[in-house]
N, C-alpha and C positions, 0 to 999 in steps of 0.2 A: 565415732572417733573419741579418744580419750581427751576430755576437756581440761585435764590437769597438765597437759603438755602442749607444746606448739613448736613448729619448725623454725629453726634458727640456722641459717647457712647450711641447709640440707640435712640438719640433724635435729631430732626432736629433743627438747629440753623441758624440764619441769618449769612451770610458769612462775614459780617463786625461786629466784636465784639469790645471789649475794653480790653486793657492791663493796669494793675494797677501799673506798675513799676515806673511811674513818679509821683505818688501821694505823696510819702514821700519827705523829704527834699533833699537838694543837695547831689549827690552821692548815691541816694536811701537810705539815712541814716538819721534817726531822724525824728522829726515831720514836717508836711508840712509847707510851708511858709504861706499859708492861708487855715486854716482848713475848714472854711465855704465854700470856693470855691471848695475844694476837694470833700466835701460832695455834693455840688450842681452838680458837674460834674457827679458823680456816679448816682445821681437821674435822671438827664436829660438824660443820656445814656440809662437807662432802660425805661424811659418814651418814648424815641424815637424809641424803639424797639430792643435795644441791649439785647440779651439773652445768651451771652457767654462772661464771664469775666475771664481773666487770672490773677492770683496773685501768691504770695508765702509768707510764714511766714517770710522769711529772707529779704523781702522788708521792711526795716525800722530799725531793724526787728520789726515785729508785726504791724507796722504802717498801711500798706496797708490793711491788713486783718481787723484791728479794724475799719478803715474808712468804709470799705465795710459793716461790721456788723452794724455800727451805721446808715449808710445811707439807707440800704436796708432790714435789718432784721425786720420782718419775710420775707424771700425771696419769690419772685413770683414763682409760680409752674413751669414756663417754663424757669427759669434762670439756666443755667449750669455754675457752678463755677469750674474752673480748677486751681489746684495749682501744685506746684512742690517740690520735695525733692532732696537732694544730695548736697546742698550747705548751707552755713551759713555765719555769719559775726563775726569778732572779736571785741574787745572793741573799736578799732579805726575806725571801719567801713570797714576794708579790707575784701574782699571776700575770703572765705576759703572753702575747700572741706569737705563734710560730707557724705562720700560714703559707709560706712560700714553698714551692715544690721541693727544694733542697732540704728545707727544714722538716717537711713531712717524711722524706726519705730517712733523714737522721733519726726522727722519732721512731719510725718502724724498726730501724736497726738497733736503737737503744732498747726498745721493748724486747726484741729477740734476744739480746744479750742478757738482760736482767731476768727474763723469764726462763732462759735456758731452752729456747725453742728454735727449731729450724724453719718453722712456718707457723704463722699466727692464724688461728681459725677465723677471727673476724677483727678488722680494724675499722673503727669509726673515724670518719673525718669530722672533727669538731670545727664548725664554721665560727669564726670569731666575729662578734658584732662589729659591723662597719669595716669588715675586711676589704682591702683594696686589691686582693688577689682574686682573679676570676675563678669561678667554680670549675670551669673546664680545665684550667691549668692544674688544679688540685686533683681532679679526677684522672687526668692524664698520668700524674705521678703515681697514684695508687694503682691504676691499671698496669703500668709498667712494673711495679713491684709484684703484682699478681702474676704477670707474665713471667717474671723471674722466679716464681715459685716461693716467694717469701710471705705471701698472705693468701688466704682463701677468700672469705667474704669481705665485701666492702659495705660498711654501714655509714650512716649520716647522723650528725648530732647538731642541735641548735640550728636547724634549717627551717626555712619557710616552705609553704606548700608549693610555691613556684620552683624553688630550688630542688625539692624532692622530686617533683614531676620531671624536671629537666634531667636530673641525675639518672632517672629510670630510662631515659632515651639513650644513655651512654653505657649503662651497665645494670645488671641485676642488683638490687639493693637488699642487703641481708637484714637490715633492721634500721629503725629510726629512733634516736634517743633524744627526746625533747623534754622540756619541763612541763609537767602536768600533775595536778593533785586537786584535792577538794576545793581549795581556795584559789587555784589558778587553772582555769579551764580554757584559756585563750587559744590553746593549740588544738581545739576540737576539729578544725578542718583537716589537719594532718592526721589526727587520730582516725577520722572517718575514711580518709583516702587510703591509708595503710590497711585498714580493715577490708576495704573493697578490693585491694590489690593482693591481699594475703601476705602482707609483709609485717613482721614482728614489730610492735611498738613498745618501747622501753622507756617509761617515764622516769626522768631523774628528779630528785627531790620529791619522792612520793609522799613524804610526810611534811613537806614544806622545806624551805631552804634552811640548811644548817647554819647559815650566816646571818639569819634574822634574829634580832633580840627577843621577839615574841613569835610564837608559832600560831598562825591563824588556822591551821588545820586541826591540830590537837586541842586548841583552845575553843573551838567552835561549840556553841551550846548544844546544837543538834547531835554532833558527834559524841559529846560527853553523855548526853541523855541515852542514846542508843547503846553506848558502851555499858552504862549502868544497867539497863534493862536486860541486855544479853549476858551480863557478867563477864565482860572481856575488857580490854584496854582501849582507849581512844586510838592508839596507833594501830591496833589490830582491826578496828572498824575502818580506818582510813585505807589500809592496805587491802582489806577484803572488798571495799567499794571499788577500788581500781580493778581488781580481778573480775568483778561483776560487770564491768563496762563492756567488755568484748573478749572473746576467746584468744585474740592475738596479742593481748597485753601481757608483757612479761615484766616482773618486778625484780629490782635489785637493791632492796634495802640493805644498808650497811650498819655495822656496829663493831666495837672492839670488846664487847661484853658477852659472855656465854649466856647469861640469863636473858639479855635482850635478844640475842640470836634465837633462842627457843621461843620467845614471845613472837618474833617476826615469823618464824616458820609455822607456828600454830595458826597464823592468820589465813593460811591456805585452806584450813579445815572449817572456817567459819562460814556459815550460810546465812547471809543477810536476808531476812524475810521482806515481804512487800512493804510492811509498815516501816521497817528500818530504812529501806531505800527511799521511800516517800518522805520520811522525816529529814533525811540528809539532803534530798533535793537533787 
């Protein structure tokens, strides 16, 4: 089996995809600094073989989806668009929860409109920390939307091992998108469970949170030392390390820069040797 691809909602995709979160303006809010560059990044990603793009209507809001639509519609047959519901933005750009079934439905409809789709390949349910809405109520809403033909795969995001296992008693899970990187490995139990179940695992913040003032991943002494020895960048080392974890790991690093996009894509071709893996730990 080709270890450069993995199944996502019944379709095989390359393990290194693209995340659209960085396409809008600062704070993932408002228009991009350079619209032409954002469109060029999307087109180059697909031309380079990216067939898995992660987005959300509340990136902007609407900005990321509208850029994707302008750059790529009509979409290539092999492109898997993954979006998410469960969150939103207020007028100041603050992140807010949108966890109730009616809000999840509204989120799916908003994604359909802005992406110009009749059916979304995968919709991730983003569980908000401390949500007072039962997981079953949320799954019921997404299952109804799938019954109506508006979505295909149902994924999960920011879920615990218990929530993941419970969701699998209700429906097939297309993927799990949780935080995981070199400096934050606390989600190892979900990573292992998805591996055993053959479910795609998509770590967000693969290079560390974009909202942290300092980056503990790229700043790690071991990562920088390996990067120097292999003559690559620390970001490429961190992405390659994630790909080496297990064949079901799919990456969605994002950028609004063509040069950074090429750097990210090249990470899929880096083979970390035993010494590099041991040094990183």
